[in-house]
C-alpha positions as CSV (number, residue, x, y, z in Angstrom):
1,M,0.0,0.0,0.0
2,S,2.8,2.4,0.8
3,Q,4.3,2.0,-2.7
4,R,1.0,2.9,-4.2
5,R,0.7,6.0,-2.0
6,G,4.2,7.0,-3.1
7,V,3.2,6.8,-6.7
8,I,0.1,8.8,-6.1
9,E,2.0,11.5,-4.3
10,L,4.6,11.7,-7.1
11,A,1.8,12.0,-9.7
12,A,0.2,14.8,-7.6
13,K,3.5,16.7,-7.3
14,K,4.1,16.4,-11.1
15,T,0.6,17.6,-11.9
16,D,1.0,20.6,-9.5
17,T,4.4,21.4,-11.1
18,L,2.9,21.2,-14.6
19,E,0.0,23.5,-13.6
20,K,2.4,26.1,-12.1
21,D,4.6,26.0,-15.2
22,A,1.6,26.5,-17.5
23,A,0.5,29.5,-15.3
24,K,3.9,31.1,-15.5
25,R,3.9,30.8,-19.3
26,T,0.5,32.4,-19.7
27,D,1.3,35.2,-17.2
28,T,4.5,36.2,-19.1
29,Q,3.0,35.8,-22.6
30,K,2.3,39.1,-24.2
31,F,-0.2,39.9,-26.9
32,G,-0.6,42.8,-29.4
33,R,-3.6,45.1,-29.2
34,E,-5.5,43.4,-32.0
35,Q,-5.0,40.0,-30.4
36,V,-6.4,41.2,-27.1
37,L,-9.4,42.8,-28.8
38,A,-10.0,39.5,-30.7
39,S,-9.9,37.4,-27.6
40,A,-13.1,36.1,-26.0
41,R,-12.0,37.2,-22.6
42,Y,-12.5,40.9,-23.4
43,Q,-15.6,40.7,-25.7
44,G,-17.8,42.6,-23.3
45,R,-15.3,45.4,-22.9
46,K,-13.9,45.8,-26.4
47,D,-14.5,49.6,-26.4
48,L,-12.7,50.1,-23.1
49,V,-9.8,47.9,-24.1
50,S,-9.5,49.6,-27.5
51,A,-9.3,53.0,-25.8
52,L,-6.7,51.9,-23.2
53,L,-4.2,49.9,-25.3
54,Q,-1.8,51.5,-27.8
55,D,-1.1,50.2,-31.3
56,G,2.2,48.4,-31.4
57,G,2.2,47.7,-27.7
58,K,2.5,44.2,-26.2
59,Y,0.4,43.4,-23.1
60,A,0.0,40.5,-20.7
61,T,-3.5,39.6,-19.6
62,A,-2.8,40.7,-16.1
63,E,-1.6,44.0,-17.4
64,V,-4.7,44.5,-19.4
65,D,-6.9,43.6,-16.4
66,R,-4.9,46.1,-14.2
67,L,-5.3,48.9,-16.8
68,M,-9.0,48.3,-16.9
69,D,-9.4,48.2,-13.1
70,D,-7.4,51.4,-12.7
71,F,-9.5,53.2,-15.3
72,L,-12.8,52.0,-13.8
73,K,-11.8,53.0,-10.3
74,G,-10.5,56.4,-11.3
75,K,-12.1,59.6,-10.2
76,V,-14.4,61.6,-12.5
77,K,-13.1,65.1,-13.2
């Protein structure tokens, strides 16, 4: 039984490591303005994303989310 538990623990560790590696890759991956606008993730906020992002810029999804949050939480002048 202990050998089986060891195999299960190793499999769980490997799965956890693979998930963390995949998360790192997607966090550091950057996309152009047009790619971000075409993604399903931002379909409901295309107008906002279009106004916030510059042509030729590269953005990570976390960066786009932060820009949107900052804008939406900003004060009205």
